[in-house]
N, C-alpha and C positions, 0 to 999 in steps of 0.2 A: 379476662382481661378486653379491657379497652379497647373497642374498635376504635381504631384510624380513622378519620374522617378527612378526606383530599379535599387537595385549593380548589378554587373556583375556577377552573383556569383562562373567564368571561371576565374577573375581577377586576384588571387592570389593561384597559385598551391602550395602546400607542398613544403616547404624547404625539397627534401629527402639527398642530403650531410648532411647539419645539422642535421639531425636527422639521419644519418647512422655515424657520427662520432662522436655522444655524447650518453650518456644512458639516457634512456625516465625516466619521475619522474613518483612517485607508481599512480597505480591509488587510483583514492577518493574514498570510498567502503563508502555508508550513511547504508545498508545496506549491509549483506556480498550476494555481487551479482548484491545489485544495487548502480549504480553509482550519484554522484555525477551534475548535470545536466541532467541527463535520466530518464525516462519513468517505470515504473512498471503497473503491474496488482496484483490483491488480488482477488482471484476466489471461489465462494463458492455457494450452495445452500441458501435460504431464512433459517433466525432460525439455522443458523448455529455459527454462532459466533465472525461472520467478522468486526461488527459494535465496541463489546468488544474487539477485536484483534486490532484494529484501534486505540482506546484510551489507550490500555492497552500498545502499544508500543509509542504513543504520552508521555504518562508518562515516559516508560523508558528512553528515548533518555534525553524525560524534565530536568532528575532528575539526568542523567546519571547511570541508575541499569540497569543489566542484565536482557532479556528474554525469558522465555525457551531454559534456558540452551545456551544459541549465539546465535542461529540459526537467532533470530530476536532481534535488537537488538545492538551486541554488543557482543561481551563474555563477561565473568568475568573480566581478567586482566584492559576490559580497561570501566569500571565503575568509574565515577568521571566524565566523557566527558558530562557534560549536554547541548543540544545541543535544540535551537529553531525549534518547530514543530508547524502545524499551519492544523489543524481539519476541514473542512467544511463537515458537514453531515446535507444533503438537508432534512432527515428524522426523524430526532430526536427533540424532544421538549426541551427546557432549563428545565425541571422539569426532565424529562428521565436521559438526561445527567449526571446533579445532584446525581441521585439516584447512577447512574454508577460511578461516580466519588469516591465517599464515598466507595461502594462493592472495587472497584481497590487497595484503599486506604488501606481497611480493613483486604484483603487480599495478594497483588501483592507487595507492599511497606512495610509491615510487617514484611512479609518472607524475604525483602533485607534487611535486618535490618537500613536503615536509617533513621536518626533522625527524628523526624513526622516535626519539626521546619522547620527544615533545607528543605525537602520535600517539605515542603508547598510555604517557596519559590522560590524556583527552578521550580515551580512549576508554578509560577504565574508570573515568572518574563518570563518563556521561553514556554509555553504553549498555544497559544488562539486558543480555538473554537467557530464556529462557525454556532449555529444550525436555521435552514431555516426555518425547520417543520414550515406552512403555513403561509409561505411567500412570493413575487414575485423569481421564478425562475433566477437560472443563468444562462443564456443561454449562448453556447459560440461556435455555431453555426449558421448562419446568413443566410437569405432562398438563400443564394448564396453562401451556404456553406464557407461566408467569417467570417470571427473575428466580436466580437461585442465590444460593449463600456463595457456589464457586463461584458468579459472577460480582457478587460486590466482593471477592478475594481478590479477584483481578482487578476489577476499579482501585481495589487499595494500594493494587501493588504499582499502579498507573502512574500514582498523584503527581505533580510534577514534570512530567512528561512532555516534550510538546510534538511526539510522534508516536504513535501506535500499531502496532505492527502482527494480525495473527493472523499466522501459514499452517494451514490450509482454514477458513472459515469449517469446512463442512466437518472439521473434528470438533468442535463446538458448540454442538447439537449433533440431537437423534433424530430430527424431526425428516420428516422428505422434505426435496430439493425442489419439489413439482407443488406444494399442495405453496400454493400466495401468502393463507392468512398466518400460516409457521413464518413463514420469509419474512412476513413482513413487522410480526412481534421481532424477533431475530434484530432486525434492523433499528425498532425504533427504540428494545433496549441498547442495543451500542453507542446510539446513538444519544441516549443517554449518559451510557458513561462517558462520552465523549464531551457531554457540555460537560461535565461535574470534575470532569479530570483538567479541561482548560486545552485536552491535546487533539491533532488531529486521527480518528482510527483510521489503519487502512488492512481494507480484509482481503488476502489472497486464495482464488478463488480459481477452479478449475472450469474451461471453456468444456461448450460441447462437442460430442465428433461430429455433426452436422458442419457445425463452425469451421472445422479441418475440412472434410468432405466437399462441402460447395463451397470454398473461399472466401467466408466473411469473417475470421478471426482477428480482425480490426474492429469490429462494429460495434457498438451497443447492445447487440441483442445476441457475443458470442457466446455468454457463460451460461454457464448447465443451471438445467433447474428451472423455476418460476421468475419471473420476469418483473416479481418485486421488489428482488432485492437492487435491480440494476437499476428501478425506478426508485427507489428509496433514498439511493446515494448519491451527491452530488457530483461526484470528480471519477471518471474512469479509467483504468491505463488498461493495454491488451496489450500481451507479448504475444505473437504468431512466429511460425514458420512461413520464408516464402510462398507462393502458389505460381504456379506458372505467369500468371496473367502481372504478378507482383514484382517477380523477377526481372523478365521482362521490362514493365515499369523503370524498373531502378537498374538494369542494366548489369546483373549480376549476375556472372558466369559461374557456367555448372556445374565446375568443378569446385565453389565455392555456397554450395547452397546449404550445406548441412552447415556450415557456419555463422549463418548470417542470422540474426531477431532481428525482426521489425516491430518498433513503438508505438503504437497508436493511442493517442488520446482522443477517443471518441464523443467524451461526454464529460465536457467543462463548461460549472453553470455562471466561472463567475470571470472567465477570461477568456480568450479567443482560442479558437480549436488550434495546436500546431497540427502542423504538417509529420509526416511519417519519420521518425530516428528508424536509422539501419545502425545496427551493432552487431558487433565481431564477438564472437565466441573467441577468447585467447588462452592464455596458459592459465588449467588447470578451470578450461571453465565461465574467467572469468569477463565481465561484457565490459568490451572496451568501444568507443565510435568506431563505427566503418563509413568508409566511402560512398557516400549515391553518388553514380555516374548518371543519372540523368540530366 
């Protein structure tokens, strides 16, 4: 077998002269702050609606309809730009996804005003969902932390997508989450898939127990395991439940605490960091904008 020679990464330095003499192209935002060909994190504790938000995001982008006031899925003025999304759900069955799709259609799409027939056609054309519960694992890390054949299959399945969501990222490797070398290798592999597909890749990740107990669920350090994963991505959104302090800050009534989810973007390398967004878990658990009384 002929040994493959790796390309010299230092053979083609940037043409600084050209860059200084020409204006740069506009940055290509898939989500506000999450660029095409880059990797982001969606962090939160269990049962806080991470998977529901991933599905809502997929449907919003597939139909070109806004979601949660524009913090996710573009602004109202960008409605109509339907885009292809691939969701790989490692913990969900087809039956559960079926129920959730109907819930989102009855709440989110109904509120957007899009024609149901048009919405169905756009979703069929632009949204691809793989529900892998009960099937073989898609392992992206080999024994030597190298790429795997399953990773190549995943990459090929995501060609042409605008956004790819892996939910949860823990199910796509067998390494120790606290191993910084392994998490850095995982992030580099996924970054290479993002670069070759042209899509933004969003990794759904669990937050640590300490984040909930000590009230820092909205911070960049809320993710479980090594911080190497957080350090490697370019954008991060956190979902968390209100603490006593944040409930007081946003004037959330005590009888509404179980319905409210806080959305924060603690890491955004290419745009300003927005303030906390309040979402309400509406009918069937679908997230909708909630009033911030602060």
